[in-house]
C-alpha positions as MATLAB code, in Angstrom:
seq = 'MSETPEHGAGAPAGPAQAESVPRPPSLLALPSYLAGHAARIGHDALAEAVGSNGLRLPHFAALTALSDFGPLPQHVLADRLGFQRSHLGGYLDLIEERGLVRRTRDRADRRRQLVELTDEGVALQRRLWRVAEQSQDSFLGCFTQAERQTLTTLLRRLVDADDRARA';
ca = [
    -283.712 -166.291   61.700;
    -280.727 -168.369   62.538;
    -278.197 -167.264   65.057;
    -274.597 -167.851   64.066;
    -271.288 -166.766   65.552;
    -270.447 -164.957   62.301;
    -273.123 -162.401   63.071;
    -271.526 -161.466   66.375;
    -272.389 -162.360   69.988;
    -275.089 -164.799   68.942;
    -277.340 -161.976   67.746;
    -279.593 -162.666   64.795;
    -278.544 -161.107   61.501;
    -281.413 -158.709   61.081;
    -281.972 -156.282   58.223;
    -280.166 -153.393   59.966;
    -277.056 -155.500   60.560;
    -277.074 -156.860   56.991;
    -277.161 -153.299   55.643;
    -274.113 -152.292   57.719;
    -271.937 -154.926   56.021;
    -271.650 -154.039   52.320;
    -270.339 -157.431   51.190;
    -270.726 -160.992   52.395;
    -268.114 -161.506   55.144;
    -267.360 -165.022   53.906;
    -266.373 -163.671   50.488;
    -264.259 -160.967   52.108;
    -262.220 -163.755   53.715;
    -261.206 -165.103   50.279;
    -258.044 -163.474   48.891;
    -259.089 -164.361   45.330;
    -262.390 -162.515   45.782;
    -260.602 -159.492   47.228;
    -257.947 -159.534   44.493;
    -260.601 -159.742   41.776;
    -262.584 -156.875   43.208;
    -259.467 -154.751   43.767;
    -258.395 -155.509   40.192;
    -261.703 -154.187   38.882;
    -261.263 -150.965   40.852;
    -257.725 -150.468   39.530;
    -258.692 -151.502   36.000;
    -261.511 -148.979   35.911;
    -259.226 -146.171   37.138;
    -256.563 -147.026   34.553;
    -259.083 -147.489   31.727;
    -260.601 -144.081   32.482;
    -257.176 -142.417   32.546;
    -256.087 -143.977   29.251;
    -259.532 -143.434   27.729;
    -259.249 -139.701   28.308;
    -256.560 -139.847   25.603;
    -258.786 -141.675   23.121;
    -257.249 -145.109   23.618;
    -258.181 -148.343   25.342;
    -256.021 -150.422   27.668;
    -254.860 -152.841   24.927;
    -253.523 -149.873   22.950;
    -251.686 -148.582   26.021;
    -250.338 -152.081   26.714;
    -248.985 -152.394   23.163;
    -247.342 -148.961   23.308;
    -245.805 -149.735   26.698;
    -244.519 -153.167   25.642;
    -242.875 -151.612   22.591;
    -241.385 -148.922   24.809;
    -239.984 -151.597   27.133;
    -238.772 -154.110   24.528;
    -238.208 -152.067   21.378;
    -239.395 -153.290   17.968;
    -240.906 -156.772   18.036;
    -242.413 -159.186   15.560;
    -246.185 -158.790   15.792;
    -246.725 -162.377   16.985;
    -244.121 -161.959   19.743;
    -245.803 -158.752   20.893;
    -249.141 -160.570   21.085;
    -247.607 -163.416   23.078;
    -245.828 -161.092   25.518;
    -249.061 -159.222   26.158;
    -251.153 -162.379   26.419;
    -253.383 -161.193   23.543;
    -254.856 -163.353   20.856;
    -252.797 -162.668   17.773;
    -255.858 -161.826   15.679;
    -257.042 -159.288   18.267;
    -253.675 -157.566   18.402;
    -253.921 -156.820   14.692;
    -257.073 -154.780   15.285;
    -255.519 -152.891   18.190;
    -252.459 -152.109   16.089;
    -254.602 -150.924   13.177;
    -255.986 -148.066   15.253;
    -252.705 -146.920   16.726;
    -250.997 -147.270   13.355;
    -253.684 -145.065   11.779;
    -252.936 -142.481   14.479;
    -249.236 -142.612   13.564;
    -248.157 -144.122   16.890;
    -246.651 -147.358   15.563;
    -245.240 -148.542   12.291;
    -245.355 -152.087   10.908;
    -242.662 -153.177    8.485;
    -241.584 -156.502    7.022;
    -238.991 -158.310    9.119;
    -235.815 -158.519    7.004;
    -234.882 -161.778    8.711;
    -238.239 -163.372    7.835;
    -240.329 -161.584    5.212;
    -243.480 -163.411    6.385;
    -243.386 -161.514    9.663;
    -244.149 -157.917   10.503;
    -242.081 -155.917   12.951;
    -243.923 -153.385   15.057;
    -242.157 -150.322   16.394;
    -243.061 -147.038   18.016;
    -242.909 -143.855   15.999;
    -241.653 -140.637   17.591;
    -245.309 -139.697   18.195;
    -245.886 -143.090   19.802;
    -242.910 -142.635   22.121;
    -244.182 -139.213   23.192;
    -247.741 -140.421   23.769;
    -246.595 -143.517   25.659;
    -244.586 -141.309   28.013;
    -247.601 -139.047   28.616;
    -249.867 -142.063   29.112;
    -247.392 -143.574   31.560;
    -247.586 -140.456   33.728;
    -251.399 -140.602   33.533;
    -251.277 -144.306   34.449;
    -249.105 -143.575   37.471;
    -251.548 -140.882   38.588;
    -254.413 -143.373   38.283;
    -252.474 -145.731   40.536;
    -252.059 -142.943   43.077;
    -255.821 -142.480   43.246;
    -256.476 -146.242   43.228;
    -253.963 -146.979   45.993;
    -254.382 -143.740   47.919;
    -255.371 -145.559   51.113;
    -251.918 -147.218   51.337;
    -248.585 -145.856   52.452;
    -245.718 -146.027   49.960;
    -244.281 -149.021   51.860;
    -247.654 -150.802   51.733;
    -247.894 -150.146   47.984;
    -244.454 -151.654   47.479;
    -245.387 -154.701   49.557;
    -248.618 -155.151   47.607;
    -246.781 -154.832   44.296;
    -244.133 -157.329   45.415;
    -246.745 -159.880   46.502;
    -248.832 -159.484   43.349;
    -245.720 -159.756   41.187;
    -244.811 -162.994   42.964;
    -248.240 -164.412   42.074;
    -247.937 -163.355   38.433;
    -244.377 -164.672   38.153;
    -245.406 -168.033   39.638;
    -248.256 -168.282   37.138;
    -245.892 -167.410   34.263;
    -243.490 -170.152   35.378;
    -246.318 -172.670   35.662;
    -247.490 -171.875   32.123;
    -243.992 -172.038   30.595;
];
């Protein structure tokens, strides 16, 4: 076995030491690896919370975007969510069947459909938002409120920079 400084005090990295470190230390030094893994943890918590209400994350995202922006043309909603337009149609079909959204022809351009929340959609989105916040509490429970705010600020800066670069 090779002896390297990474394994501490020149000691060989034996089986017992390898078992005490759950992930490769070199990967744990990469912010992109950590961010990806943390994202999976948070995604799973949010997906489970939303799923308990019979919906998937794309449905929740559509409801929340409509809550934030109001009625939107379907193609604009897809673009704002970063969804393929053809996929959004399928997501909307399910939540429209459940009476959560309504699609109508855009009076300004009859070729387009406007999507808007129904009263039931507004109520469910509000309930789902509370569930989503609770999932964040469990996901980020190891952080103080100040640390959560710092993390959110830093992640938002990354996302905003990427949005600007793509514009």
